[in-house]
PQR file with spaces between the fields and no chain letter, atoms N, CA, C, O and H, PARSE charges and radii, in Angstrom:
ATOM       1  N    MET     1       5.620   -0.560   -6.249 -0.4000 1.5000
ATOM       2  CA   MET     1       5.081   -0.471   -4.004 -0.0000 2.0000
ATOM       3  C    MET     1       5.965    0.903   -3.894  0.5500 1.7000
ATOM       4  O    MET     1       6.666    1.193   -2.924 -0.5500 1.4000
ATOM       5  N    LYS     2       5.853    1.424   -4.675 -0.4000 1.5000
ATOM       6  CA   LYS     2       5.523    3.245   -5.013 -0.0000 2.0000
ATOM       7  C    LYS     2       4.417    4.413   -4.625  0.5500 1.7000
ATOM       8  O    LYS     2       4.413    5.637   -4.759 -0.5500 1.4000
ATOM       9  H    LYS     2       5.284    1.188   -5.463  0.4000 1.0000
ATOM      10  N    VAL     3       3.531    3.504   -4.110 -0.4000 1.5000
ATOM      11  CA   VAL     3       1.507    4.543   -3.901 -0.0000 2.0000
ATOM      12  C    VAL     3       1.828    4.339   -2.594  0.5500 1.7000
ATOM      13  O    VAL     3       1.592    5.253   -1.804 -0.5500 1.4000
ATOM      14  H    VAL     3       3.535    2.510   -4.001  0.4000 1.0000
ATOM      15  N    CYS     4       2.366    3.228   -2.167 -0.4000 1.5000
ATOM      16  CA   CYS     4       3.071    2.291   -0.367 -0.0000 2.0000
ATOM      17  C    CYS     4       3.636    4.183    0.251  0.5500 1.7000
ATOM      18  O    CYS     4       2.845    5.062    0.594 -0.5500 1.4000
ATOM      19  H    CYS     4       2.558    2.486   -2.809  0.4000 1.0000
ATOM      20  N    ARG     5       4.710    4.271    0.224 -0.4000 1.5000
ATOM      21  CA   ARG     5       5.825    4.451   -0.069 -0.0000 2.0000
ATOM      22  C    ARG     5       5.034    7.053    0.463  0.5500 1.7000
ATOM      23  O    ARG     5       5.111    7.987    1.261 -0.5500 1.4000
ATOM      24  H    ARG     5       5.353    3.557   -0.054  0.4000 1.0000
ATOM      25  N    GLN     6       4.685    6.758   -0.333 -0.4000 1.5000
ATOM      26  CA   GLN     6       3.402    8.176   -1.065 -0.0000 2.0000
ATOM      27  C    GLN     6       2.561    8.635    0.137  0.5500 1.7000
ATOM      28  O    GLN     6       2.687    9.609    0.880 -0.5500 1.4000
ATOM      29  H    GLN     6       4.623    5.998   -0.980  0.4000 1.0000
ATOM      30  N    SER     7       1.329    7.260    0.089 -0.4000 1.5000
ATOM      31  CA   SER     7       0.352    6.580    1.503 -0.0000 2.0000
ATOM      32  C    SER     7       0.661    5.449    2.022  0.5500 1.7000
ATOM      33  O    SER     7       0.879    4.412    1.396 -0.5500 1.4000
ATOM      34  H    SER     7       1.226    6.469   -0.513  0.4000 1.0000
ATOM      35  N    LYS     8       0.688    5.584    3.066 -0.4000 1.5000
ATOM      36  CA   LYS     8       1.522    3.756    3.260 -0.0000 2.0000
ATOM      37  C    LYS     8      -0.094    3.129    3.728  0.5500 1.7000
ATOM      38  O    LYS     8      -0.680    2.155    3.256 -0.5500 1.4000
ATOM      39  H    LYS     8       0.511    6.426    3.575  0.4000 1.0000
ATOM      40  N    LEU     9      -0.533    4.051    4.794 -0.4000 1.5000
ATOM      41  CA   LEU     9      -1.925    4.118    5.568 -0.0000 2.0000
ATOM      42  C    LEU     9      -3.291    4.368    4.310  0.5500 1.7000
ATOM      43  O    LEU     9      -4.330    3.882    4.756 -0.5500 1.4000
ATOM      44  H    LEU     9      -0.057    4.842    5.178  0.4000 1.0000
ATOM      45  N    HIS    10      -3.475    4.971    2.961 -0.4000 1.5000
ATOM      46  CA   HIS    10      -4.084    5.447    2.472 -0.0000 2.0000
ATOM      47  C    HIS    10      -4.085    3.395    1.385  0.5500 1.7000
ATOM      48  O    HIS    10      -5.012    2.651    1.064 -0.5500 1.4000
ATOM      49  H    HIS    10      -2.630    5.366    2.599  0.4000 1.0000
ATOM      50  N    THR    11      -2.450    3.286    1.199 -0.4000 1.5000
ATOM      51  CA   THR    11      -2.983    2.307    0.075 -0.0000 2.0000
ATOM      52  C    THR    11      -3.054    0.958    1.830  0.5500 1.7000
ATOM      53  O    THR    11      -3.970    0.237    2.226 -0.5500 1.4000
ATOM      54  H    THR    11      -1.697    3.890    1.459  0.4000 1.0000
ATOM      55  N    THR    12      -2.339    1.079    2.112 -0.4000 1.5000
ATOM      56  CA   THR    12      -3.494   -0.367    3.250 -0.0000 2.0000
ATOM      57  C    THR    12      -4.356   -0.271    3.524  0.5500 1.7000
ATOM      58  O    THR    12      -4.823   -1.228    4.142 -0.5500 1.4000
ATOM      59  H    THR    12      -1.596    1.664    1.790  0.4000 1.0000
ATOM      60  N    ALA    13      -5.532    1.328    3.212 -0.4000 1.5000
ATOM      61  CA   ALA    13      -6.566    0.605    3.987 -0.0000 2.0000
ATOM      62  C    ALA    13      -7.381    1.418    1.799  0.5500 1.7000
ATOM      63  O    ALA    13      -7.889    2.469    1.409 -0.5500 1.4000
ATOM      64  H    ALA    13      -5.152    2.105    2.710  0.4000 1.0000
ATOM      65  N    GLU    14      -7.209    0.833    1.515 -0.4000 1.5000
ATOM      66  CA   GLU    14      -7.040    0.829   -0.553 -0.0000 2.0000
ATOM      67  C    GLU    14      -7.039   -0.820   -0.493  0.5500 1.7000
ATOM      68  O    GLU    14      -7.805   -1.766   -0.679 -0.5500 1.4000
ATOM      69  H    GLU    14      -6.796   -0.021    1.832  0.4000 1.0000
ATOM      70  N    MET    15      -5.677   -0.544   -0.112 -0.4000 1.5000
ATOM      71  CA   MET    15      -4.977   -2.042   -1.478 -0.0000 2.0000
ATOM      72  C    MET    15      -4.354   -2.169   -0.019  0.5500 1.7000
ATOM      73  O    MET    15      -3.804   -1.332    0.696 -0.5500 1.4000
ATOM      74  H    MET    15      -5.054    0.224    0.039  0.4000 1.0000
ATOM      75  N    PRO    16      -4.624   -3.443    0.156 -0.5600 1.5000
ATOM      76  CA   PRO    16      -3.464   -3.346    1.441  0.2800 2.0000
ATOM      77  C    PRO    16      -2.424   -4.742    1.076  0.5500 1.7000
ATOM      78  O    PRO    16      -1.428   -5.000    1.752 -0.5500 1.4000
ATOM      79  N    ALA    17      -2.928   -5.667   -0.267 -0.4000 1.5000
ATOM      80  CA   ALA    17      -2.050   -6.434   -1.552 -0.0000 2.0000
ATOM      81  C    ALA    17      -1.147   -5.839   -2.013  0.5500 1.7000
ATOM      82  O    ALA    17      -0.204   -6.336   -2.629 -0.5500 1.4000
ATOM      83  H    ALA    17      -3.738   -5.458   -0.816  0.4000 1.0000
ATOM      84  N    GLU    18      -1.418   -4.109   -1.647 -0.4000 1.5000
ATOM      85  CA   GLU    18       0.142   -3.536   -2.475 -0.0000 2.0000
ATOM      86  C    GLU    18       0.778   -3.462   -0.944  0.5500 1.7000
ATOM      87  O    GLU    18       0.545   -4.658   -0.770 -0.5500 1.4000
ATOM      88  H    GLU    18      -2.184   -3.705   -1.147  0.4000 1.0000
ATOM      89  N    THR    19       1.360   -3.081    0.258 -0.4000 1.5000
ATOM      90  CA   THR    19       1.874   -3.527    0.805 -0.0000 2.0000
ATOM      91  C    THR    19       3.097   -4.763    0.900  0.5500 1.7000
ATOM      92  O    THR    19       4.326   -4.823    0.922 -0.5500 1.4000
ATOM      93  H    THR    19       1.550   -2.110    0.116  0.4000 1.0000
ATOM      94  N    ASP    20       1.673   -5.892    0.949 -0.4000 1.5000
ATOM      95  CA   ASP    20       1.839   -6.831    0.929 -0.0000 2.0000
ATOM      96  C    ASP    20       1.194   -7.779    0.260  0.5500 1.7000
ATOM      97  O    ASP    20       0.083   -8.262    0.481 -0.5500 1.4000
ATOM      98  H    ASP    20       0.674   -5.843    0.931  0.4000 1.0000
ATOM      99  N    PRO    21       2.631   -8.213   -1.288 -0.5600 1.5000
ATOM     100  CA   PRO    21       2.575   -8.245   -1.818  0.2800 2.0000
ATOM     101  C    PRO    21       2.807  -10.494   -1.877  0.5500 1.7000
ATOM     102  O    PRO    21       2.168  -11.369   -2.463 -0.5500 1.4000
ATOM     103  N    GLY    22       3.793  -10.521   -1.119 -0.4000 1.5000
ATOM     104  CA   GLY    22       3.870  -11.549   -0.993 -0.0000 2.0000
ATOM     105  C    GLY    22       2.943  -12.451   -0.102  0.5500 1.7000
ATOM     106  O    GLY    22       3.141  -13.665   -0.037 -0.5500 1.4000
ATOM     107  H    GLY    22       4.312   -9.811   -0.644  0.4000 1.0000
């Protein structure tokens, strides 16, 4: 979840699973 810290909105738009893997 390192990418989420750098680009929260970007990660959510590209990979929402990364922000909420559970």
